[in-house]
VONU-652779 format. One record per residue (C-alpha): z negated, x negated, y; residue in three letters. Coordinates in steps of 0.05 Angstrom, whole numbers, padded with zeros to 5 digits, always signed. Layout:
# VONU-652779
ZXYala ...
//
This chain:
# VONU-652779
+01899-00225-01697met +01931-00170-01745leu +02001-00170-01764arg +02040-00113-01794thr +02108-00115-01822tyr +02154-00060-01835lys +02213-00071-01876phe +02267-00028-01912arg +02270-00036-01982leu +02327-00033-02030tyr +02296-00027-02099pro +02329-00020-02164thr +02323+00044-02205thr +02270+00009-02251glu +02230-00011-02181gln +02232+00057-02158gln +02202+00085-02220glu +02150+00035-02215lys +02135+00047-02139ile +02133+00124-02158gly +02086+00107-02215phe +02042+00068-02168thr +02042+00125-02116leu +02023+00174-02168glu +01966+00132-02193arg +01943+00119-02125cys +01944+00195-02106arg +01909+00216-02173leu +01853+00163-02161leu +01844+00189-02087tyr +01839+00264-02109asn +01787+00242-02162arg +01746+00201-02118leu +01749+00258-02068leu +01727+00306-02123glu +01672+00253-02142glu +01645+00253-02070arg +01646+00332-02067ile +01608+00333-02130leu +01555+00285-02116ala +01541+00319-02050tyr +01535+00389-02081lys +01498+00370-02143thr +01452+00318-02122glu +01458+00318-02042gly +01478+00248-02039lys +01536+00213-02006lys +01577+00167-02045leu +01601+00101-02003ser +01664+00063-02010tyr +01626+00006-02046gly +01594+00054-02092gln +01662+00080-02115gln +01699+00015-02113ala +01648-00017-02161asn +01668+00035-02214thr +01745+00012-02218phe +01735-00042-02274ser +01702+00020-02313glu +01756+00068-02295arg +01810+00018-02317lys +01776+00018-02391gln +01779+00095-02392his +01847+00103-02356ile +01894+00045-02379pro +01948+00062-02334thr +01903+00037-02273leu +01918-00036-02303lys +01987-00029-02284glu +01971-00019-02207val +01945-00083-02167his +01872-00084-02158ser +01873-00088-02082gln +01922-00027-02077val +01867+00014-02119leu +01815-00012-02070gln +01851+00009-02010asp +01854+00079-02038val +01780+00080-02034ala +01783+00050-01965arg +01829+00110-01942arg +01785+00161-01968leu +01721+00129-01933asp +01760+00122-01870lys +01776+00196-01877thr +01704+00217-01892tyr +01681+00171-01829gln +01731+00204-01782ala +01707+00272-01809phe +01634+00264-01795phe +01648+00234-01726arg +01690+00295-01705arg +01635+00339-01733val +01581+00297-01694lys +01624+00304-01628asn +01632+00379-01640gly +01711+00375-01645glu +01751+00411-01695lys +01734+00373-01756ala +01781+00384-01814gly +01747+00369-01883phe +01788+00313-01923pro +01837+00353-01968arg +01869+00333-02037tyr +01938+00305-02031lys +01998+00333-02057ser +02058+00287-02082ile +02092+00297-02013ser +02025+00283-01975arg +02013+00214-02007tyr +02074+00168-01993asp +02049+00097-01982ser +02005+00044-02013phe +01979-00026-01985thr +01970-00094-02005tyr +01917-00115-01959pro +01912-00191-01972gln +01948-00210-02035ser +01999-00184-02084gly +02056-00197-02045phe +02100-00259-02022thr +02164-00268-01983phe +02218-00303-02019glu +02274-00318-01972gly +02302-00244-01955ser +02263-00214-02016arg +02197-00187-02024leu +02154-00201-02084gln +02106-00144-02101leu +02054-00152-02158ser +02069-00106-02215lys +02133-00083-02187ile +02178-00139-02182gly +02223-00176-02132glu +02256-00125-02082val 
//
């Protein structure tokens, strides 16, 4: 059974900046991964999968040092989101529905990130988020 918790957070100003920084890195990564998928299909006619893109994260962190400041599972979830979007797009095309190709995300359209398995702990009434701090 999966459980999801939703809490109202009261971050400090510094933590708000870190959360904003994390959201911006995730948004930029999402847009870059989307661009790579589009380019790979247009130039080579091949489709990139989640695994192919997720395997490039260690190399990306060497070239883009700011990605090191975001928890690894948060970055993996960005690639999962994009893969899920593509799967939904192709499912709708197959069923003859109005498809709606995946779009680039603006700041206002990317407003959350996920810690799927680790990177967070509950300590009393506080939530400890990896690379952000105790909120």
